[in-house]
C-alpha positions as CSV (number, residue, x, y, z in Angstrom):
1,M,-12.5,-86.3,96.4
2,S,-11.4,-82.5,97.0
3,K,-13.9,-79.9,95.8
4,K,-12.8,-76.4,94.1
5,S,-13.9,-73.4,96.0
6,P,-15.9,-70.7,94.6
7,L,-13.3,-68.0,94.5
8,K,-11.1,-70.3,92.4
9,K,-13.8,-71.2,90.0
10,G,-14.5,-67.3,89.7
11,T,-10.5,-66.8,89.3
12,A,-10.0,-69.0,86.6
13,F,-13.0,-67.4,84.6
14,L,-11.8,-64.3,84.9
15,L,-8.5,-64.9,83.9
16,T,-10.2,-66.7,80.8
17,M,-12.1,-63.8,80.1
18,I,-9.2,-61.8,79.9
19,V,-6.9,-64.0,77.8
20,I,-10.0,-63.9,75.3
21,T,-10.2,-60.3,75.7
22,V,-6.5,-59.7,75.0
23,V,-6.0,-62.0,72.1
24,S,-9.5,-60.6,70.1
25,T,-7.8,-56.9,70.8
26,V,-4.5,-58.2,69.0
27,A,-6.4,-60.0,66.5
28,M,-8.9,-57.0,65.8
29,S,-5.7,-54.8,65.8
30,V,-3.6,-57.0,63.4
31,G,-6.9,-57.4,60.9
32,R,-7.3,-53.6,60.8
33,L,-3.4,-53.3,60.3
34,M,-3.8,-55.8,57.4
35,V,-6.8,-54.0,56.1
36,S,-4.7,-50.7,56.1
37,D,-1.7,-52.6,54.3
38,L,-4.5,-54.1,51.6
39,N,-6.1,-50.5,51.2
40,M,-2.9,-48.4,50.8
41,T,-1.1,-51.4,48.5
42,T,-4.6,-51.0,46.2
43,K,-4.5,-47.3,46.0
44,L,-0.7,-47.1,45.1
45,E,-1.6,-49.9,42.4
46,E,-4.7,-47.8,41.1
47,S,-2.3,-44.3,41.5
48,I,0.1,-46.2,39.2
49,V,-2.6,-47.3,36.3
50,A,-4.3,-43.8,36.8
51,Y,-0.9,-42.0,36.5
52,Y,-0.7,-43.9,33.2
53,A,-3.5,-43.5,31.8
54,A,-2.9,-39.8,32.4
55,E,0.6,-40.0,30.6
56,A,-1.3,-41.6,27.7
57,G,-3.1,-38.4,27.6
58,I,-0.4,-36.2,27.4
59,E,1.3,-38.2,24.6
60,D,-2.4,-37.7,23.2
61,G,-2.3,-34.2,23.3
62,L,1.2,-33.8,22.1
63,W,0.3,-35.5,19.3
64,R,-2.5,-33.4,18.4
65,I,-0.4,-30.0,18.8
66,R,2.0,-31.5,16.5
67,D,-1.0,-31.5,14.3
68,D,-2.1,-28.3,14.7
69,K,-0.8,-25.8,16.9
70,D,-3.9,-24.0,17.5
71,I,-6.0,-26.6,18.9
72,Q,-8.3,-26.6,21.5
73,I,-9.7,-29.1,23.9
74,P,-12.6,-28.4,24.4
75,V,-13.6,-25.8,21.6
76,S,-15.7,-23.7,24.2
77,P,-14.8,-23.0,28.0
78,D,-18.2,-23.9,28.7
79,T,-17.9,-27.3,27.3
80,Q,-16.8,-30.6,29.1
81,P,-12.9,-31.9,28.4
82,A,-12.6,-34.9,25.9
83,R,-12.6,-38.0,27.7
84,I,-10.9,-41.1,26.1
85,T,-11.1,-44.7,27.7
86,V,-7.7,-46.4,27.5
87,D,-8.5,-49.9,28.6
88,S,-11.6,-51.7,30.0
89,T,-10.0,-55.1,30.1
90,N,-9.5,-55.1,33.8
91,G,-11.1,-52.4,35.1
92,E,-12.1,-49.5,32.8
93,K,-8.9,-47.0,32.5
94,K,-9.2,-43.3,31.0
95,Y,-8.8,-39.8,30.8
96,D,-9.7,-36.1,30.5
97,L,-7.9,-34.2,28.3
98,T,-7.6,-30.5,28.0
99,I,-5.3,-28.5,25.5
100,N,-5.6,-24.6,25.9
101,Y,-3.1,-22.0,24.3
102,K,-5.1,-18.9,25.3
103,G,-5.6,-16.4,28.7
104,D,-6.4,-13.6,29.7
105,S,-3.1,-12.0,29.7
106,I,0.4,-12.7,28.5
107,Q,2.7,-12.9,31.7
108,D,6.3,-12.2,32.7
109,V,7.7,-12.6,29.3
110,E,11.5,-12.1,29.3
111,L,13.6,-10.7,25.9
112,N,17.1,-10.2,25.9
113,K,18.7,-7.4,23.8
114,D,18.8,-9.2,20.7
115,D,15.3,-11.4,21.0
116,V,12.4,-10.5,19.0
117,F,8.9,-11.6,20.9
118,E,6.1,-11.9,18.0
119,I,2.2,-12.1,18.5
120,S,-0.8,-12.8,15.7
121,K,-3.8,-12.9,17.5
122,W,-5.8,-11.0,20.2
123,G,-9.3,-12.1,19.6
124,S,-11.2,-9.2,18.9
125,S,-9.5,-6.5,21.0
126,A,-8.9,-3.0,20.1
127,L,-6.1,-2.0,22.6
128,L,-3.4,-4.2,24.0
129,T,-2.1,-2.8,27.2
130,L,2.4,-3.4,27.4
131,T,3.9,-3.1,30.8
132,Y,7.6,-3.7,31.2
133,H,10.7,-2.9,33.0
134,V,14.1,-2.6,32.3
135,Y,17.1,-4.3,34.0
136,N,20.8,-4.1,34.0
137,Y,21.3,-1.5,31.4
138,A,24.7,-0.1,31.8
139,V,28.3,-1.7,33.3
140,N,29.5,0.8,35.4
141,P,28.4,3.7,33.8
142,T,30.9,7.1,33.2
143,P,29.2,10.1,35.6
144,G,27.1,11.8,33.0
145,A,27.3,9.7,30.2
146,R,24.2,8.7,28.3
147,F,22.5,5.4,27.8
148,D,19.5,5.0,25.7
149,Y,17.2,1.7,25.5
150,G,13.9,1.4,25.3
151,L,11.5,-0.8,23.4
152,E,10.8,-0.9,19.7
153,I,7.2,-1.8,18.3
154,I,7.1,-2.5,14.8
155,K,3.1,-3.3,13.5
156,L,2.1,-5.3,10.2
157,L,-1.0,-3.7,9.0
158,N,-3.3,-5.9,7.2
159,T,-2.1,-3.6,3.7
160,N,1.3,-5.1,4.3
161,I,2.8,-1.9,5.6
162,S,5.3,-2.0,8.5
163,D,4.5,0.4,11.2
164,R,7.5,1.0,13.3
165,E,8.3,2.7,16.6
166,F,10.8,3.6,19.1
167,F,10.1,4.1,22.7
168,D,12.9,5.5,24.6
169,D,13.7,5.9,28.6
170,N,11.8,9.2,28.7
171,C,8.4,7.0,27.0
172,T,8.9,9.4,23.7
173,S,8.5,7.6,20.7
174,R,11.6,8.1,18.3
175,L,9.4,7.7,15.2
176,T,6.1,8.7,13.7
177,A,3.6,5.8,13.3
178,L,0.5,5.6,11.2
179,L,-1.0,4.1,14.4
180,S,0.3,6.1,17.3
181,S,0.6,4.1,21.0
182,S,0.6,5.9,24.1
183,C,2.8,5.7,26.9
184,D,3.2,6.4,30.1
185,S,5.7,5.9,33.1
186,I,5.9,5.7,37.1
187,T,9.4,5.5,38.7
188,G,8.9,2.2,42.0
189,A,11.1,1.0,44.0
190,T,13.4,-1.2,41.4
191,G,13.2,1.8,38.9
192,K,10.7,3.2,35.8
193,I,7.5,0.7,35.3
194,Y,6.4,1.6,31.4
195,T,3.0,1.1,30.4
196,I,2.2,1.2,26.2
197,T,-1.3,1.2,25.2
198,I,-0.8,-0.1,21.3
199,P,-4.0,-0.1,18.9
200,V,-4.4,-3.3,17.2
201,Q,-7.3,-2.5,15.1
202,G,-6.2,-3.2,11.1
203,V,-3.4,-4.7,12.5
204,T,-2.3,-8.8,11.7
205,K,0.9,-8.9,13.7
206,I,3.0,-7.6,16.6
207,K,6.7,-7.7,17.1
208,I,8.2,-6.4,20.4
209,K,12.4,-6.1,20.4
210,P,14.0,-4.1,23.4
211,W,16.8,-1.9,22.1
212,G,19.7,-0.1,24.2
213,Y,22.9,1.2,23.2
214,F,25.5,3.8,24.8
215,D,26.0,7.3,24.2
216,Q,29.5,8.3,23.8
217,R,29.0,11.9,24.0
218,H,29.1,13.0,27.5
219,Q,26.5,15.2,28.2
220,N,28.6,18.1,29.7
221,N,31.5,17.8,26.8
222,P,30.3,16.2,24.1
223,D,33.8,16.1,22.5
224,L,34.5,13.4,24.8
225,N,34.2,9.8,24.0
226,Y,33.8,7.2,26.8
227,S,33.3,3.3,25.8
228,D,31.3,1.9,28.4
229,P,29.4,-1.0,27.1
230,L,25.4,-2.2,27.9
231,H,25.4,-4.5,30.5
232,P,25.8,-8.2,29.2
233,N,22.2,-9.3,31.1
234,F,20.4,-6.4,29.6
235,H,17.1,-7.5,29.4
236,I,13.3,-6.5,29.9
237,R,10.0,-8.0,31.3
238,F,6.9,-7.3,30.4
239,S,3.2,-8.5,30.2
240,I,0.2,-7.9,27.5
241,T,-3.0,-7.6,28.3
242,P,-6.0,-7.1,25.5
243,D,-8.8,-4.8,26.8
244,S,-11.1,-7.3,25.9
245,G,-11.2,-11.3,25.3
246,Q,-8.1,-13.9,25.6
247,I,-5.0,-13.5,23.7
248,E,-2.4,-16.4,22.5
249,Q,-0.2,-17.5,24.3
250,N,3.3,-18.2,23.3
251,Y,2.7,-22.2,24.4
252,S,0.2,-24.9,25.3
253,T,-1.3,-26.1,28.3
254,I,-2.0,-29.8,28.0
255,R,-4.0,-31.1,30.9
256,S,-4.7,-34.6,31.4
257,T,-6.4,-36.8,34.3
258,G,-6.2,-40.2,34.2
259,Y,-8.8,-42.2,36.0
260,F,-8.8,-46.1,37.7
261,G,-10.6,-47.8,40.5
262,K,-11.5,-44.7,43.2
263,T,-8.1,-42.9,42.0
264,K,-7.1,-40.4,39.8
265,R,-4.1,-38.8,38.9
266,T,-3.2,-35.0,37.2
267,L,-0.4,-34.5,34.9
268,E,-0.2,-30.8,33.1
269,A,2.7,-30.0,30.1
270,K,3.3,-26.9,28.6
271,V,4.7,-27.1,25.2
272,D,6.4,-24.1,23.2
273,R,4.4,-23.1,20.4
274,S,7.0,-22.3,18.2
275,S,9.3,-25.4,18.5
276,G,6.7,-28.1,19.8
277,Q,9.5,-28.6,22.8
278,V,8.0,-29.7,26.3
279,I,8.9,-26.5,28.8
280,S,7.6,-28.4,32.0
281,L,5.5,-31.2,33.2
282,F,4.0,-31.3,36.7
283,D,2.4,-33.9,38.4
284,F,-0.1,-34.0,41.0
285,T,-1.1,-36.6,43.3
286,I,-4.7,-36.5,43.9
287,F,-6.8,-39.5,45.8
288,Q,-10.4,-39.5,45.7
289,G,-12.9,-41.2,47.9
290,G,-15.3,-41.8,44.7
291,Q,-14.9,-41.9,40.9
292,T,-16.3,-38.9,38.6
């Protein structure tokens, strides 16, 4: 009977260990992939459910705004948003809801020639600062011709008196108002930038309207008439800032964060306060390690 040499026995043992190591490594890699896929599948499923919870919050906010366009949730910025549980049958589904229509300022509003912007709530402010820029006021103007353009401000006083001001491109008011506003202008890279300070004590509503027309008299010869029109894209852009507190926006912002498992999804909708139409809807995709 032949006997195996110690060398052959050692080689067989080494080969066996190598095979076991390779098999174990492959098994561990496959296991990690399976666990990773399972975690990703779980996160994806949780994300979908959390999205539906957030969507339910947006629908809730829309219903609340239709019932009361001045609704604020929470009422005070120092308090927590409203938390609503949607369903806890197969795991708790819930959403946090905030609705806000106030801000530190009104930014980047565009008005065409025949548009009117109205504002009626500015908190405890005594002054509003309106900054605006005029765009595209003429089409191929005749040299020396005069184009008048500017801003009309109508203030409705609590005595039901309408107080009007017309500011032209030289920052001069064409009308004498009961509550006079002040106007300044600077020349920037894109033209003049106007700043009007509006007193609002005793005022219940303000209307803002751009105006512009072509003066047919040539400045060098009043007898010459021209028909240069205003540019069809004549418009202004403006912002309004109160001297204190917050000011009412022309839209409400609904933010809803849905939760399920260890995942949350956030949706934000902007709703026009006059028409009730949804202006925009933004989707934040957020995965977090633990639930709030």
